[in-house]
C-alpha positions in Angstrom: 93.5 111.5 93.3 90.0 112.5 92.0 89.7 115.1 89.3 86.1 116.3 88.1 85.9 118.7 85.4 82.8 120.2 83.6 80.6 117.4 85.0 76.9 117.6 83.7 74.3 114.9 84.2 70.7 115.1 82.8 68.3 112.3 83.3 66.1 110.9 80.6 63.1 113.2 81.5 65.1 116.1 80.9 66.0 117.0 84.6 69.5 118.3 84.7 70.9 117.4 88.3 74.5 118.7 87.8 75.7 121.3 85.6 79.3 122.0 84.8 80.7 120.9 88.2 84.5 121.1 88.8 86.0 119.5 91.9 89.7 118.2 92.7 90.2 115.9 95.7 93.9 115.4 96.8 95.2 112.0 98.0 94.4 111.3 101.7 91.8 114.0 102.1 88.4 113.6 103.9 86.0 115.8 102.0 82.5 116.6 103.3 79.8 117.5 100.7 76.6 119.3 101.8 73.9 121.0 100.0 70.1 121.5 99.7 67.9 118.4 99.8 67.6 117.3 96.2 70.5 119.4 94.9 72.4 116.4 93.1 74.6 115.0 95.8 73.8 111.3 95.4 73.8 111.8 91.6 77.4 113.3 91.9 78.3 110.0 94.0 76.9 107.8 91.4 78.8 109.4 88.5 82.0 109.1 90.7 81.2 105.5 91.3 80.8 104.7 87.7 77.2 103.9 88.0 75.8 106.7 86.1 77.4 107.9 82.8 77.6 111.6 82.8 76.1 113.7 80.1 79.3 115.4 79.6 82.4 116.4 81.4 85.3 114.1 82.6 86.1 112.3 85.8 89.5 110.7 86.5 90.7 108.7 89.4 94.3 108.3 89.9 94.9 109.5 86.5 92.4 107.0 84.7 89.1 108.0 83.3 86.1 106.8 85.1 84.1 104.6 82.5 82.6 102.2 84.7 83.0 100.9 88.4 86.8 101.6 89.4 88.5 98.6 90.8 90.0 100.6 93.7 86.7 102.3 95.0 84.3 101.3 97.8 81.0 102.6 98.8 79.2 102.7 102.2 75.5 103.4 101.7 72.9 104.8 104.1 70.6 101.8 104.4 72.8 99.0 106.0 69.9 96.7 106.1 69.7 96.4 102.4 73.4 96.5 101.8 74.1 93.3 103.7 73.2 89.8 102.8 71.0 88.3 105.7 71.7 84.8 104.8 75.5 85.2 105.1 77.5 85.5 108.4 79.1 88.9 109.1 82.5 87.6 108.3 81.5 86.3 104.8 79.5 89.6 104.2 82.9 91.4 104.6 84.7 89.0 102.7 82.4 88.9 99.8 83.9 91.8 97.5 87.3 90.2 98.0 86.5 87.5 95.3 86.9 90.4 92.8 90.5 90.8 94.1 91.2 87.2 93.2 92.1 86.4 96.8 91.9 82.8 98.2 89.3 81.7 100.8 91.6 81.6 103.6 93.2 85.0 102.6 89.5 86.5 102.4 88.7 85.3 105.7 91.8 86.8 107.4 91.4 90.2 105.7 87.8 90.2 106.8 88.6 89.3 110.6 91.2 92.2 110.5 88.7 94.7 109.0 86.1 93.7 111.6 88.7 94.1 114.3 89.5 97.5 113.1 85.7 98.7 113.4 85.5 97.2 116.8 83.7 94.0 116.1 86.4 91.2 116.4 84.1 88.6 117.7 81.0 89.3 115.5 82.2 87.3 112.5 80.1 84.2 112.9 77.0 86.2 113.7 74.3 87.2 111.2 73.6 90.8 110.3 70.1 90.5 112.0 71.6 89.6 115.2 73.3 92.9 115.4 72.1 96.5 116.3 71.9 99.1 113.5 75.0 100.8 114.4 76.9 97.4 114.4 75.5 96.6 111.0 76.9 99.9 109.7 80.2 99.0 111.1 80.0 95.9 109.2 79.5 97.8 106.1 82.5 100.0 106.7 84.6 97.0 107.5 83.6 95.4 104.1 84.6 98.5 102.4 88.0 98.6 104.3 88.8 95.0 103.7 88.7 95.8 100.0 91.5 98.4 100.7 90.2 101.0 98.1 92.1 104.2 97.4 88.6 106.1 97.5 85.9 105.5 99.9 82.4 107.1 99.0 80.0 107.3 101.9 76.4 108.5 101.1 74.7 109.6 104.0 76.2 106.6 106.0 74.7 107.6 109.5 71.5 108.9 108.5 69.6 105.6 109.8 71.0 105.6 113.3 70.5 107.2 116.6 72.3 110.3 117.7 74.7 108.6 120.0 75.5 105.8 117.6 76.1 108.5 114.8 78.6 110.2 117.0 80.5 106.9 117.5 80.4 106.1 113.9 81.8 109.5 113.0 84.6 109.0 115.5 85.2 105.6 113.9 85.4 107.2 110.4 88.0 109.7 111.7 90.1 106.9 113.2 90.0 105.0 110.0 91.0 108.1 107.9 93.8 108.7 110.3 95.4 105.3 110.5 94.5 103.9 107.0 95.3 107.1 105.2 92.2 106.6 102.6 90.6 109.4 100.7 87.0 109.8 101.7 84.1 111.5 100.1 81.3 111.8 102.6 78.0 113.2 101.6 75.6 114.3 104.5 72.8 116.5 105.2 74.1 117.1 108.7 76.0 120.4 108.9 77.7 119.7 112.3 78.9 116.2 111.0 80.3 117.7 107.7 82.5 120.1 110.0 83.4 117.8 112.6 84.8 114.9 110.3 86.0 116.9 107.4 89.3 118.3 106.3 87.4 120.4 103.9 83.7 121.2 103.3 82.3 121.6 99.6 78.7 123.2 99.7 76.8 122.5 96.6 74.0 125.0 95.3 70.3 124.1 94.5 69.8 121.7 91.7 71.4 121.7 89.1 74.3 121.1 91.4 77.6 123.3 91.0 80.2 124.1 93.8 78.8 127.0 95.6 81.6 127.1 98.3 84.8 125.3 99.1 85.9 125.7 102.7 89.0 124.2 104.6 88.4 122.9 108.1 91.0 124.6 110.4 90.3 122.5 113.5 92.8 120.3 115.2 93.5 116.6 114.1 92.6 115.2 117.6 88.8 115.8 117.5 86.4 115.2 120.4 82.5 115.3 120.4 82.3 117.6 123.4 85.4 119.8 123.1 85.5 120.2 119.3 81.9 121.3 119.0 82.5 123.8 121.5 85.3 125.7 119.8 84.9 128.9 118.5 86.1 127.9 115.1 83.8 124.9 114.9 80.8 127.2 115.8 82.1 129.8 113.2 82.4 127.3 110.5 79.2 125.5 111.2 77.4 128.9 111.1 78.9 129.7 107.8 78.1 126.4 106.1 74.6 126.4 107.4 74.2 130.0 105.8 75.6 128.7 102.6 73.3 125.7 102.4 70.4 128.0 102.8 71.5 129.9 99.7 73.7 132.6 101.2 76.7 134.1 99.3 80.2 133.2 100.5 81.6 136.2 102.5 85.0 137.2 101.1 87.7 136.2 103.6 85.4 134.3 105.8 88.0 131.3 106.1 87.9 129.3 109.6 90.8 129.8 111.9 94.0 128.0 111.1 94.9 124.7 112.9 94.7 122.0 110.4 95.0 118.3 110.6 98.6 117.1 111.1 
């Protein structure tokens, strides 16, 4: 699905944010990316999205080089209040990028309504974003990405601006979407618990310039629950390992999480 080889990016002021990063993401995987603050996580996502041209290295999506914004990619941002257009209805916000697909107006509206239903907002289409809660607005952002039917979904700290309960609800929504629609997802987060709870795999980046510090499979059962899963010894063990790695610890040889996997 996604192949990154020798990725390096330096900004105009000489700051090197990424240095020789290699990463492979197979089709259908939900990959969590964590690392110290300012380590280059968002720069990495912008390079994958084609919004930044890397200084060196290659990125390919479905076998094609990323030289601009790929047609089969969507992004969910942290700040939902700035990514939705307040003068458009919820349905029109979701349908907007479908123009790029060349879909007729009726098709766009049908696809938007189906996407809203898939995120639990079947009756919100005629409302405006400002009439919804923060969590509902982020659901709209996710619906807009899903309506586009991307092969790769990038999520940049998507739940960082909502309260704890809403965050858990949205985490479960992402798991549901991933399970039912089989979309490949890259989720960047500062929340270590979240990275383990939602991920099939956790990649830890080191301090800037970013490289892969550790690459850990998540051996938790596919059916996850906010209370039961977080109480499992496997979860506690892996959360502690990821937290130690984010703080600069070395990967302990053989410290793989218990098996289980997502079916």
